GUTILO-120993 format. One line per 2 residues: number of its first residue (from 1); their letters; for each residue z, y, x of N, C-alpha, C, O. Coordinates in steps of 0.02 Angstrom, whole numbers, plus 50000, padded with zeros to 5 digits. Each point is the difference from the previous one (the first is absolute). Layout:
<sites>
NUM	a	Z,Y,X,Z,Y,X,Z,Y,X,Z,Y,X; ...
</sites>
This chain:
<sites>
1	mk	51190,51377,51888,50017,50056,49956,50015,49974,49931,49961,49963,49971; 50096,50056,50004,50022,49978,49934,49971,50045,49946,49997,50061,50007
3	rp	49981,49906,49938,49977,50039,49943,50059,50011,49954,50043,49957,49994; 49959,50099,49973,50054,50011,49953,49996,49949,49942,49946,49980,49980
5	ic	50111,50001,49994,50004,49952,49945,49963,50026,49939,49969,49961,49964; 50033,50103,50023,49967,50027,49940,49924,49990,50004,49969,49990,49948
7	fs	50002,50013,50111,49928,49989,50008,49983,49927,49981,49951,49988,49965; 50088,49965,50060,49988,49929,49984,50008,49986,49926,49960,49963,49972
9	aa	50090,50066,49998,50011,49990,49928,49942,50030,49960,49977,49969,49951; 49999,50089,50068,49944,50032,49964,49937,49958,50008,49961,49993,49952
11	la	50028,49979,50107,49942,49958,50012,50003,49936,49957,49950,49979,49972; 50109,49991,50023,50009,49940,49959,49987,50015,49927,49967,49960,49966
13	va	50057,50095,50009,49990,50019,49931,49926,50012,49986,49974,49979,49948; 49992,50053,50098,49928,50013,49992,49961,49935,49999,49953,49993,49961
15	cv	50065,49960,50082,49965,49935,50001,50011,49962,49935,49953,49971,49974; 50107,50029,50001,50014,49965,49938,49961,50032,49943,49974,49966,49956
17	gl	50021,50099,50045,49961,50035,49949,49927,49983,50002,49967,49996,49948; 50006,49994,50111,49929,49981,50007,49988,49929,49977,49948,49985,49971
19	is	50100,49971,50042,49991,49930,49982,49998,49992,49924,49958,49964,49974; 50087,50069,49991,50003,49991,49928,50032,50060,49967,50061,50010,50004
21	vs	49898,50029,49962,50026,50058,49965,50028,49980,49932,50052,50026,49979; 49913,49928,49987,50020,49983,49932,50034,49932,49995,50010,49975,49945
23	gk	50007,49996,50111,50029,49933,49998,49948,49945,50001,50018,49941,50001; 49917,50078,50000,49946,49951,50003,49965,50008,50067,49999,50054,50028
25	pl	49972,49892,49998,49960,50008,50060,49942,50047,49988,49978,50008,49943; 49998,50024,50109,49946,50049,49992,49937,49968,49972,49960,50035,49968
27	ha	50029,49900,50043,49940,49968,49976,50007,49972,49929,49955,49966,49976; 50101,50046,49991,50009,49974,49932,49959,50040,49951,49995,50061,50006
29	ag	49975,49905,49947,49960,50034,49949,50046,50034,49950,50058,49982,49992; 49915,50068,49975,50039,50037,49951,50018,49958,49939,50048,50018,49965
31	ng	49917,49928,50021,50014,49960,49941,50050,49944,50013,50012,49958,49957; 50018,50042,50102,50051,49950,50016,49972,49940,50037,50038,49960,50026
33	aa	49895,50033,49977,49971,49944,50037,49993,50019,50073,49977,50055,50016; 50042,49901,50028,49995,50014,50071,49927,49996,50022,49963,49954,49980
35	mp	50017,50093,50060,49932,50000,50028,50007,49985,50074,50050,50018,50031; 49901,49948,49999,50003,49987,50071,49999,50065,50039,49968,50049,49979
37	aa	50066,49952,50078,49999,50059,50043,49929,50011,50026,49961,49953,50003; 50023,50108,50015,49933,50016,50024,49982,49955,50058,50040,49988,50045
39	gy	49899,49986,49955,49977,49957,50053,50022,49928,49993,49985,49959,50043; 50050,50024,49904,50025,49933,49989,49974,49974,49934,50009,50031,49948
41	vq	49957,49913,50054,49974,49970,49940,50042,49939,49983,50005,49953,50039; 50026,50048,49903,50042,49945,49979,49955,49949,49965,49968,50015,49950
43	er	50031,49924,50077,49959,49949,49970,50041,49958,49952,50059,49986,50013; 49910,49995,49932,50034,49956,49953,49975,49930,50015,49947,49991,50029
45	gw	50091,49960,49951,49981,49931,50010,49937,49983,49960,49985,50032,49950; 49980,49917,50073,49938,49980,49966,50012,49979,49928,49956,50006,49958
47	da	50104,49970,50028,50015,49975,49933,50036,50051,49956,50021,49984,49944; 49985,50077,50079,50032,50053,49961,49947,50035,49957,49946,50018,50025
49	pp	50068,49992,49911,49951,50034,49958,49991,50073,50021,50048,50031,50023; 49892,49996,49969,49991,50071,50016,50047,50043,49957,50011,49985,49941
51	pe	50016,50068,50087,50050,50040,49965,49974,50035,49937,50039,50019,49957; 49896,49991,50038,49973,50037,49943,49995,49958,49936,49985,50027,49947
53	ld	50028,49908,50057,49993,49957,49942,50058,50009,49951,50057,50012,50021; 49928,49981,49915,50053,50003,49949,50038,49933,50000,49980,49954,50036
55	ev	50072,50041,49925,50044,49942,50001,49964,49935,49981,50010,49949,50032; 49949,50053,49917,49965,49939,49977,49950,49978,50053,49996,49940,50016
57	tr	49967,50106,50012,49951,49983,50052,50034,49975,50063,49976,49954,50033; 50082,50076,49983,50039,49978,50058,50025,49928,49990,49999,49960,50047
59	rg	50023,50025,49892,50023,49932,49985,49942,49950,50007,50008,49946,50027; 49933,50074,49947,49941,49959,50008,49981,49989,50073,49982,49945,50019
61	fh	50023,50108,50021,49985,49994,50071,50046,49949,50033,49978,49956,50036; 50087,50050,49951,50049,49953,50028,49985,49929,49978,50000,49954,50042
63	dg	49986,50036,49895,49985,49933,49975,49935,49973,50030,49994,49940,50012; 49957,50104,50000,49938,49980,50032,50010,49976,50071,49971,49950,50021
65	ve	50072,50085,50016,50017,49979,50069,50032,49931,49997,49984,49956,50040; 50062,50035,49913,50034,49935,49994,49950,49945,49979,50006,49943,50024
67	ga	49947,50073,49933,49948,49952,49981,49958,49979,50060,49985,49941,50008; 49997,50106,50033,49961,49985,50061,50042,49956,50047,49973,49954,50031
69	rk	50091,50061,49975,50045,49959,50042,50002,49928,49975,49996,49953,50040; 50010,50039,49895,50003,49932,49972,49934,49963,50013,50001,49941,50019
71	dy	49943,50092,49972,49936,49969,50013,49994,49980,50073,49976,49946,50017; 50045,50098,50027,49996,49987,50072,50045,49941,50019,49979,49954,50036
73	en	50083,50047,49940,50048,49947,50016,49978,49932,49973,50017,49948,50029; 49947,50052,49915,49976,49938,49970,49928,49982,50020,49969,49956,49971
75	hr	50006,50080,50078,49933,49987,50028,49945,50003,49947,49953,49960,50001; 50055,50087,49953,49949,50009,49948,49951,50053,50021,50017,50046,50038
77	rp	49923,49948,49938,49948,50051,50011,50022,50064,49965,50021,49998,49942; 49976,50059,50093,50023,50063,49968,49951,50023,49945,49941,50011,50012
79	dv	50086,49995,49928,49961,50024,49943,50049,50028,49949,50035,49962,49967; 49966,50103,50025,50047,50032,49955,49991,49975,49928,50047,49998,49961
81	nn	49892,49982,50022,49987,49977,49931,50030,49931,49986,50002,49979,49942; 50021,49986,50109,50033,49936,49990,50075,50008,49990,50035,49951,49989
83	rd	49990,50110,50013,50072,50012,49991,50015,50014,49926,49973,50047,49971; 50069,49912,49999,50018,50008,49929,50031,50069,49987,49986,50031,49949
85	ef	50057,49991,50097,50033,50065,49989,49951,50058,50001,50015,50054,49973; 49927,49938,50059,49948,50051,49998,49961,49997,49934,49988,50051,49968
87	rh	49994,49889,50012,49961,49991,49939,50041,50014,49937,49974,50027,49951; 50090,49954,50050,50043,50007,49942,50066,50033,50020,50053,49968,50001
89	ph	49945,50097,50015,50061,50034,50023,50051,50006,49944,49983,50010,49942; 50080,49983,50077,50055,50007,49952,50024,50072,49998,50056,50016,50020
91	va	49900,50027,49955,50016,50071,49991,49973,50021,49932,49960,49964,49969; 50061,50094,50009,49975,50026,49936,49924,50009,50004,49973,50013,50053
93	dr	49994,49981,49890,49927,50006,49998,49976,50065,50032,49949,50001,50034; 50087,50054,49955,49979,50064,50027,50004,50002,50076,49969,50043,50031
95	dk	50069,49911,50000,50010,50000,50072,49957,49948,50037,50001,49997,50061; 49962,49963,49902,49964,49944,50032,49949,50024,50052,49995,49970,50054
97	da	49967,50082,49931,49950,50023,50048,50033,50026,50064,49978,49984,50056; 50075,50054,49937,50036,50027,50059,50030,49943,50041,49996,50001,50061
99	yr	50033,49950,49905,50030,49943,50034,49946,49961,50038,50009,49984,50059; 49936,50002,49908,49946,49962,50033,49970,50039,50059,49984,49971,50052
101	ng	50010,50094,49940,49977,50042,50056,50046,49992,50060,49977,49988,50056; 50088,50019,49933,50049,49992,50054,50000,49930,50027,50004,49989,50061
103	ys	49991,49962,49894,50000,49930,50021,49941,49986,50047,50009,49969,50053; 49932,50052,49927,49941,49986,50042,50005,50036,50067,49979,49972,50051
105	rg	50048,50088,49950,50010,50036,50064,50050,49964,50044,49989,49993,50060; 50066,49984,49911,50050,49964,50039,49975,49933,50023,50014,49979,50057
107	yq	49949,49987,49900,49972,49935,50018,49952,50008,50059,50001,49961,50048; 49956,50090,49949,49953,50013,50054,50036,50017,50065,49980,49978,50054
109	ag	50073,50062,49941,50039,50016,50060,50029,49936,50030,50001,49992,50061; 50024,49963,49896,50027,49936,50023,49947,49957,50033,50011,49970,50052
111	vd	49931,50026,49917,49945,49960,50028,49979,50029,50067,49991,49963,50049; 50001,50102,49954,49980,50032,50064,50049,49985,50055,49981,49986,50057
113	hl	50083,50016,49927,50052,49990,50050,50009,49925,50017,49999,49981,50058; 50009,49978,49892,50016,49930,50010,49941,49958,50023,50006,49959,50046
115	yh	49937,50051,49923,49942,49959,50016,49959,50028,50058,49969,49963,50038; 50031,50104,49970,49956,50031,50049,50037,50037,50055,49969,50025,50047
117	gh	50097,49978,49950,50039,50032,50052,49996,50075,50004,50019,50030,50051; 49956,50002,49896,49998,50074,50000,50069,50027,49982,50038,49969,49964
119	v	49975,50088,50063,50066,50032,49987,49994,50049,49943,50049,50031,49981
</sites>
């Protein structure tokens, strides 16, 4: 039995409307940031800074991960206090605490992953 063409066209239009009314996927957040679809947890890499960090703290986190990598590659004992960039960060005085906070978090993430195999 053949279906009329108008029924197929109406069904296609309805499906397209359900997929995206505003040009964004249904799981997109209102602020432009994509959110994982329901039931799906998007994991970030172990070396990616947490999204809630500000720019200075994020930079410190990245540098801390790199510091841990250098210590691991050079077979040094992991100790954030032995890293010059942690003790003497090249940031404005007002940003030093935030940078060090991010650095120590990134360094610890690197140590956990590289030295201990944690993800």
